[in-house]
Rosetta silent file (secondary structure, phi, psi, omega in degrees, C-alpha in Angstrom):
SEQUENCE: MPADDSVSLSSVTVTLAGFPALLNLTLEVAAGETVYLRGPNGAGKTTLLRTLAGLEKLTRGKADILGVELPGGERSLRALAGMMGTRSHLYEDLTVSENLDLARRLLSVPSSRIDDAAELFGVRGRLWRQRVASLSAGQKRRVALAALVAKNPRLWLLDEPHSSLDAAGRELLDKLLVEATKRGAIAIVASHEADAASAGGRVVEMVGGTVRPAASEPSLEEGR
SCORE:     score description
SCORE:     0.000 S_00000001
   1 L     0.000  132.437  177.971  119.637  169.380  225.657 S_00000001
   2 L   -64.382  146.939  175.589  117.946  168.373  222.379 S_00000001
   3 L   -70.648  151.801 -176.996  114.185  168.007  222.489 S_00000001
   4 L   -81.112    9.835  172.934  112.895  164.449  222.382 S_00000001
   5 L  -118.914   18.254 -177.681  110.910  165.265  219.233 S_00000001
   6 L  -124.641  176.431  176.815  113.888  166.577  217.241 S_00000001
   7 E  -120.935  128.172  179.572  117.012  165.284  215.494 S_00000001
   8 E  -137.316  116.695  176.883  120.452  166.476  216.585 S_00000001
   9 E  -117.472  133.765 -177.385  123.733  165.180  215.139 S_00000001
  10 E  -129.575  114.169  176.046  127.061  166.568  216.314 S_00000001
  11 E    50.840   46.201 -176.094  130.392  165.869  214.545 S_00000001
  12 E   -82.249  129.380  171.973  129.150  162.460  213.415 S_00000001
  13 E  -122.139  132.484  175.545  131.514  160.177  211.531 S_00000001
  14 E  -125.180  122.588 -177.706  130.420  156.801  210.136 S_00000001
  15 E  -106.259  127.212  178.026  133.074  154.546  208.636 S_00000001
  16 E  -121.220  121.549 -179.445  132.150  151.835  206.130 S_00000001
  17 L    52.937   40.458  177.057  134.831  149.380  204.945 S_00000001
  18 L    80.929    1.062 -177.090  137.510  151.710  206.265 S_00000001
  19 E  -113.616  134.210  179.000  136.105  154.739  204.406 S_00000001
  20 E   -76.111   96.624  179.686  134.398  157.685  206.150 S_00000001
  21 E   -71.253  -31.458  169.013  130.968  157.686  204.496 S_00000001
  22 E  -123.237  140.355 -173.710  129.961  160.483  206.903 S_00000001
  23 E  -137.599  109.774  177.181  132.617  162.870  208.182 S_00000001
  24 E    50.531   44.659 -175.664  132.166  165.314  211.072 S_00000001
  25 E   -85.972  130.316  176.239  128.540  165.871  210.088 S_00000001
  26 E  -123.620  130.858 -176.381  126.412  168.217  212.186 S_00000001
  27 E  -153.092  137.769  176.204  122.690  168.609  211.548 S_00000001
  28 E  -124.233  130.588  177.810  119.668  169.864  213.492 S_00000001
  29 E  -133.552  128.154 -176.880  116.071  169.111  212.451 S_00000001
  30 L   -88.995  160.658  174.924  113.050  170.304  214.395 S_00000001
  31 L   -57.974  138.636  178.899  109.761  168.531  214.959 S_00000001
  32 L    81.179    4.727 -176.099  107.378  169.019  212.055 S_00000001
  33 L   -98.711  148.241  171.783  110.179  169.848  209.634 S_00000001
  34 E  -113.632  127.558  178.496  110.909  168.349  206.214 S_00000001
  35 E  -119.080  129.637  177.856  114.531  168.292  205.075 S_00000001
  36 E  -106.520  122.807  179.333  115.550  167.415  201.514 S_00000001
  37 E   -88.637  125.872  177.013  119.076  166.070  201.051 S_00000001
  38 E  -117.299  154.063  177.393  120.777  167.107  197.837 S_00000001
  39 L   150.542  160.781 -178.905  124.161  166.046  196.521 S_00000001
  40 L   -70.448  166.899  172.780  125.923  163.785  194.015 S_00000001
  41 L   -56.356  136.760 -179.118  126.132  160.017  194.289 S_00000001
  42 L    88.527    2.194 -178.869  128.572  159.131  197.047 S_00000001
  43 L   -75.853  -15.422  178.402  127.880  162.308  199.024 S_00000001
  44 L   107.311    8.393 -176.331  126.621  160.243  201.982 S_00000001
  45 H   -61.698  -49.570 -178.648  122.867  160.779  201.676 S_00000001
  46 H   -65.760  -40.183  178.212  121.915  157.109  201.951 S_00000001
  47 H   -62.182  -39.280  177.499  124.402  156.506  204.769 S_00000001
  48 H   -62.064  -44.923  178.616  122.898  159.431  206.674 S_00000001
  49 H   -61.041  -44.013 -179.692  119.399  157.986  206.286 S_00000001
  50 H   -66.010  -34.390  177.153  120.580  154.555  207.423 S_00000001
  51 H   -66.928  -43.101  178.915  122.337  156.087  210.412 S_00000001
  52 H   -65.951  -25.312  178.130  119.189  157.960  211.410 S_00000001
  53 L   -84.975   -3.620 -178.726  117.271  154.674  211.120 S_00000001
  54 L    81.747   19.896 -176.969  119.670  152.961  213.523 S_00000001
  55 L   -99.729  -10.287  175.270  121.122  150.749  210.785 S_00000001
  56 L  -129.056  145.045 -178.192  124.688  152.118  210.883 S_00000001
  57 L   -96.086  142.422  176.967  126.841  152.681  213.953 S_00000001
  58 L   -70.497  135.895  172.741  128.628  155.934  214.702 S_00000001
  59 L   -86.058  -40.984  175.998  132.412  155.785  214.612 S_00000001
  60 E  -145.055  165.593  178.725  132.744  159.181  216.270 S_00000001
  61 E    88.883 -173.299  179.925  130.464  161.973  217.402 S_00000001
  62 E  -146.800  158.557  179.937  127.052  161.784  219.025 S_00000001
  63 E  -144.841  145.519  171.911  123.419  161.968  218.053 S_00000001
  64 E  -127.014  111.518 -174.342  120.117  162.458  219.817 S_00000001
  65 E  -120.853  109.209 -178.731  117.218  161.311  217.640 S_00000001
  66 L    54.184   36.952  179.265  113.725  161.645  219.098 S_00000001
  67 L    85.378   -0.330  178.914  115.241  161.306  222.556 S_00000001
  68 E  -100.653  126.490 -177.955  117.303  158.232  221.632 S_00000001
  69 E   -91.664  137.020  173.921  121.061  158.632  222.020 S_00000001
  70 E  -119.823  144.023   -0.412  123.561  157.192  219.551 S_00000001
  71 L   -75.582  160.145  174.882  125.710  155.246  219.747 S_00000001
  72 L   117.811  -28.240 -175.008  123.907  152.697  221.896 S_00000001
  73 L  -106.953   22.644 -174.570  120.226  153.257  221.163 S_00000001
  74 H   -56.691  -42.544 -177.951  120.029  151.804  217.663 S_00000001
  75 H   -64.602  -42.510  178.931  117.491  149.128  218.557 S_00000001
  76 H   -64.598  -36.717 -177.079  115.156  151.613  220.264 S_00000001
  77 H   -65.447  -34.523 -176.782  115.432  153.989  217.317 S_00000001
  78 H   -62.762  -23.980  178.251  114.234  151.387  214.819 S_00000001
  79 L   -77.261  -18.948 -175.993  110.819  151.376  216.505 S_00000001
  80 L   -99.544  -24.970 -174.686  110.437  155.123  215.943 S_00000001
  81 E  -103.913  148.848  173.719  111.801  155.508  212.417 S_00000001
  82 E  -126.125  123.364 -176.366  110.432  154.265  209.110 S_00000001
  83 E  -116.229  135.800  172.401  112.801  154.010  206.160 S_00000001
  84 E  -117.074  108.441  179.433  112.057  153.593  202.465 S_00000001
  85 L   -87.374 -173.075  179.416  115.224  152.773  200.536 S_00000001
  86 L   -73.584  -17.377  175.415  115.776  152.563  196.809 S_00000001
  87 L  -109.423  151.149 -175.914  114.855  148.849  196.976 S_00000001
  88 L   -75.124  -28.965 -177.954  111.516  147.530  198.179 S_00000001
  89 L    56.594   35.296  173.997  112.989  144.737  200.367 S_00000001
  90 L   -92.393  161.551  175.723  109.836  142.679  199.868 S_00000001
  91 L   -87.432  111.710 -172.522  109.786  138.878  199.700 S_00000001
  92 L   -63.609  -30.236 -176.364  109.384  138.145  196.009 S_00000001
  93 L   -86.580   -2.863  177.216  107.989  134.637  196.524 S_00000001
  94 L  -101.474  158.563  177.389  105.233  135.847  198.862 S_00000001
  95 E   -77.452  169.289  174.518  101.978  137.537  197.892 S_00000001
  96 H   -56.782  -46.902  179.739  101.162  141.168  198.610 S_00000001
  97 H   -58.298  -45.010 -177.814   98.876  139.982  201.423 S_00000001
  98 H   -67.414  -40.298  177.794  101.567  137.761  202.929 S_00000001
  99 H   -61.860  -44.431 -177.862  104.203  140.501  202.764 S_00000001
 100 H   -73.824  -29.206  175.015  101.949  143.007  204.491 S_00000001
 101 H   -68.520  -37.051  175.464  100.832  140.469  207.091 S_00000001
 102 H   -63.525  -43.188  177.141  104.497  139.865  207.878 S_00000001
 103 H   -61.005  -39.722  179.176  104.994  143.622  208.182 S_00000001
 104 H   -58.732  -44.569 -178.156  101.978  143.798  210.498 S_00000001
 105 H   -70.059  -39.267  179.175  103.480  141.234  212.835 S_00000001
 106 H   -66.644  -37.151 -177.576  106.941  142.799  212.786 S_00000001
 107 H   -87.913  -12.760 -177.399  105.527  146.269  213.443 S_00000001
 108 L    56.522   49.400  177.405  102.900  145.084  215.950 S_00000001
 109 L  -113.779  154.880  179.806  100.166  147.170  214.320 S_00000001
 110 L   -64.202  151.948  177.828   96.473  146.245  213.976 S_00000001
 111 H   -57.976  -34.519 -178.700   95.303  144.511  210.805 S_00000001
 112 H   -61.205  -34.282  179.493   92.994  147.457  210.152 S_00000001
 113 H   -67.457  -40.973  177.943   96.002  149.782  209.792 S_00000001
 114 H   -65.798  -45.985 -179.262   97.562  147.493  207.194 S_00000001
 115 H   -61.087  -42.924 -179.313   94.270  147.105  205.328 S_00000001
 116 H   -64.717  -41.794  179.955   93.656  150.856  205.287 S_00000001
 117 H   -67.739  -39.377  177.880   97.168  151.593  204.014 S_00000001
 118 H   -63.909  -40.145  177.097   96.908  148.899  201.347 S_00000001
 119 H   -63.879  -42.539 -178.933   93.587  150.346  200.226 S_00000001
 120 H   -59.999  -40.761 -177.625   95.076  153.830  200.131 S_00000001
 121 L   -93.108    8.315  172.803   97.907  152.733  197.845 S_00000001
 122 L    72.297   27.661  179.770   95.654  150.638  195.615 S_00000001
 123 L  -115.321    9.818 -176.747   97.110  147.209  196.391 S_00000001
 124 L   -85.054  -20.382 -174.152   94.169  145.829  198.387 S_00000001
 125 L   -89.877 -111.173 -172.441   92.102  144.644  195.402 S_00000001
 126 L   -66.286  -20.575 -178.954   93.242  142.551  192.457 S_00000001
 127 L   -85.269  -10.457 -169.548   96.898  142.649  193.539 S_00000001
 128 L   -56.254  -40.196 -176.724   96.205  141.293  197.027 S_00000001
 129 L  -100.961    7.786  179.381   96.811  137.637  196.181 S_00000001
 130 L   -83.938  146.006  175.421   99.516  138.173  193.555 S_00000001
 131 E   -72.053  143.181 -177.277  103.107  137.212  194.222 S_00000001
 132 H   -59.981  -32.252 -179.716  105.371  140.215  194.516 S_00000001
 133 H   -59.183  -24.375 -177.568  107.657  138.804  191.818 S_00000001
 134 H   -89.490   -3.667 -176.121  104.875  139.383  189.276 S_00000001
 135 L   -85.653  156.561  173.175  104.396  143.063  190.155 S_00000001
 136 L   -74.994  167.372  179.162  105.803  146.063  188.355 S_00000001
 137 H   -60.257  -38.980  179.175  108.422  148.238  190.054 S_00000001
 138 H   -66.769  -38.668  178.223  105.770  150.851  190.779 S_00000001
 139 H   -67.327  -39.508  176.121  103.408  148.317  192.318 S_00000001
 140 H   -61.721  -39.934  178.910  106.186  146.968  194.545 S_00000001
 141 H   -61.268  -40.715  179.793  106.895  150.518  195.634 S_00000001
 142 H   -66.264  -37.674  177.690  103.262  150.975  196.606 S_00000001
 143 H   -63.607  -46.684  179.883  103.276  147.777  198.687 S_00000001
 144 H   -63.453  -38.827  178.452  106.387  148.889  200.551 S_00000001
 145 H   -67.219  -34.531  176.795  104.908  152.339  201.112 S_00000001
 146 H   -59.965  -41.923  178.310  101.731  150.796  202.502 S_00000001
 147 H   -64.833  -39.945  179.737  103.808  149.059  205.177 S_00000001
 148 H   -64.623  -45.486 -179.144  105.615  152.306  205.967 S_00000001
 149 H   -65.193  -38.291  178.187  102.394  154.302  206.262 S_00000001
 150 H   -62.910  -32.424  178.069  100.829  151.621  208.484 S_00000001
 151 H   -68.094  -31.445 -179.952  103.780  151.965  210.856 S_00000001
 152 L    53.714   59.327 -174.525  103.067  155.727  211.144 S_00000001
 153 L   -71.616  158.354  174.088  106.664  156.524  212.167 S_00000001
 154 L   -81.667  -20.641  179.019  107.740  159.653  213.999 S_00000001
 155 E  -129.229  112.862  178.877  110.743  159.887  211.669 S_00000001
 156 E   -94.421  123.794 -178.933  110.244  159.349  207.909 S_00000001
 157 E  -122.335  109.263 -170.898  113.463  158.498  206.047 S_00000001
 158 E  -123.903  126.838  179.980  112.988  158.325  202.293 S_00000001
 159 E  -110.461  110.165 -176.196  115.619  157.598  199.636 S_00000001
 160 L    48.790   58.229 -171.685  114.448  158.634  196.142 S_00000001
 161 L   -66.010  -24.194 -179.233  110.820  158.061  197.205 S_00000001
 162 L   -81.511   -7.615 -177.541  109.294  159.025  193.840 S_00000001
 163 L   -57.117  127.887  176.270  111.286  156.347  192.016 S_00000001
 164 L    74.150   -6.545  179.764  109.024  154.048  189.927 S_00000001
 165 L   -85.057  144.922  173.073  105.849  155.769  191.167 S_00000001
 166 L   -78.030  177.736 -176.071  103.337  157.238  188.732 S_00000001
 167 H   -58.713  -40.884 -179.281  102.070  160.797  189.085 S_00000001
 168 H   -65.346  -40.447  179.525   99.166  159.737  191.318 S_00000001
 169 H   -65.906  -40.869  178.287  101.489  157.761  193.594 S_00000001
 170 H   -64.329  -42.925  179.843  103.916  160.665  193.904 S_00000001
 171 H   -63.569  -40.962  178.955  101.103  163.073  194.711 S_00000001
 172 H   -63.712  -45.528 -179.305   99.693  160.719  197.355 S_00000001
 173 H   -62.202  -44.569  179.244  103.062  160.251  199.016 S_00000001
 174 H   -60.590  -40.395  178.800  103.721  163.999  199.096 S_00000001
 175 H   -63.205  -43.111 -179.831  100.293  164.568  200.649 S_00000001
 176 H   -65.074  -35.838  177.173  100.934  161.950  203.337 S_00000001
 177 H   -64.438  -42.959  177.929  104.287  163.547  204.169 S_00000001
 178 H   -60.947  -44.758 -179.737  102.643  166.930  204.643 S_00000001
 179 H   -63.084  -40.931 -178.720  100.003  165.402  206.900 S_00000001
 180 H   -64.676  -44.131 -178.932  102.634  163.545  208.952 S_00000001
 181 H   -69.594  -30.880  175.444  104.778  166.635  209.528 S_00000001
 182 H   -64.003  -27.010  177.216  101.703  168.659  210.503 S_00000001
 183 L   -85.002   -0.351  177.165  101.236  166.092  213.274 S_00000001
 184 L   105.816   -1.541  177.520  104.817  166.731  214.413 S_00000001
 185 L   -70.062  163.720  174.876  106.705  163.981  212.577 S_00000001
 186 E  -111.553  138.462  175.974  110.045  164.675  210.888 S_00000001
 187 E  -122.845  127.799  175.787  110.695  163.817  207.240 S_00000001
 188 E  -124.310  119.687 -167.807  114.194  163.564  205.774 S_00000001
 189 E  -125.967  124.918  173.255  114.204  162.884  202.041 S_00000001
 190 E   -99.282  126.745 -177.983  117.105  162.196  199.668 S_00000001
 191 L  -158.131  144.112  174.188  116.260  162.954  196.051 S_00000001
 192 L   -89.337  -10.740 -174.037  117.863  164.063  192.782 S_00000001
 193 L   -72.224  132.987 -179.076  114.575  165.460  191.504 S_00000001
 194 L   -67.344  -30.173 -176.169  114.471  169.225  191.126 S_00000001
 195 L  -104.760   12.409 -175.803  110.757  169.323  191.945 S_00000001
 196 L   -67.829  -19.948 -176.506  110.727  166.664  194.663 S_00000001
 197 L   -93.517   29.488 -176.141  110.483  169.298  197.365 S_00000001
 198 L   -63.807  -20.378 -179.384  107.105  170.535  196.195 S_00000001
 199 L   -78.746   -5.334 -177.897  105.652  169.906  199.657 S_00000001
 200 L    90.669  158.441 -179.283  107.895  172.612  201.113 S_00000001
 201 L   144.353 -163.045 -177.227  110.777  172.318  203.515 S_00000001
 202 E  -116.523  139.100  178.041  114.492  172.958  203.818 S_00000001
 203 E  -100.020  130.432  176.604  117.198  171.875  201.402 S_00000001
 204 E  -119.476  123.696  179.541  120.497  170.603  202.795 S_00000001
 205 E   -89.323  130.016  176.821  123.417  170.107  200.413 S_00000001
 206 E  -110.656  135.661  178.306  125.720  167.161  201.128 S_00000001
 207 E  -143.356  127.684  174.647  129.300  166.943  199.850 S_00000001
 208 L    58.893   34.499  176.009  131.959  164.441  200.855 S_00000001
 209 L    82.458   11.237  177.583  129.960  162.900  203.677 S_00000001
 210 E  -142.103  178.785  178.893  129.062  166.154  205.392 S_00000001
 211 E  -106.199  151.558  176.675  126.736  169.126  204.947 S_00000001
 212 L   -69.089  159.450  177.943  127.643  172.549  203.646 S_00000001
 213 L   -55.247  151.817 -174.989  127.680  175.440  206.117 S_00000001
 214 H   -52.723  -34.309 -178.407  124.281  176.746  207.138 S_00000001
 215 H   -64.979  -20.092 -179.214  124.722  179.883  205.025 S_00000001
 216 H   -98.080    4.994 -179.351  124.811  177.695  201.923 S_00000001
 217 L   -95.113   95.815 -175.805  121.609  175.795  202.758 S_00000001
 218 L   -71.284  141.904  172.360  118.906  177.524  200.659 S_00000001
 219 E   -80.096  143.378  177.008  115.323  177.574  201.845 S_00000001
 220 L   -61.721  -36.323 -178.669  112.755  176.323  199.360 S_00000001
 221 L   -65.063  -37.096 -179.903  110.683  179.388  200.078 S_00000001
 222 L   -68.643  -29.018 -177.075  113.631  181.638  199.205 S_00000001
 223 L   -82.657   -4.035 -176.552  114.140  179.809  195.941 S_00000001
 224 L   -92.422    0.000    0.000  110.571  180.337  194.772 S_00000001
């Protein structure tokens, strides 16, 4: 039986518009581990992240994610996972404050957690009352990350997380990921960047909606 602090996928297939975006995919991730997904566009990285977040339904196979079984437990899983996609999914016509207050209510977290995260990502000051539509791509990314950090998920799912962030923002995010995994969280990160795995972890290559055999999954430590 998988541990309730791990991720276990067995022969998972996810079909989107009649096409198998994931095909017989098997993956095991332990508590406290960081996994970096590598592969070309269309390899299934984003679909895998969305499946782990409970946003896509399994067509075949089974999964046990932090003790939640799929298919069937998608709603429960969404409370445990935090996903950062390539888009911010913020409300452009609302201010930074209003967006984060909405996130606070949806996540049922204290205002202090939102305020602390906003302060950490530098959006608590002059940007607080600005409409999101007026922000740069990097500033929007920081607002979305503040909401994610305030949630403090047990499973971090990040799709090209360094996109639009400056060097300081990338360094901060990497530091927070290390701290989260030290507390036992799991981080699964899709990225094209060669140096994105600077925080350490395991690299998993994806091709055609599945992962390569374990023997072909290089460790970051081995590659250094």
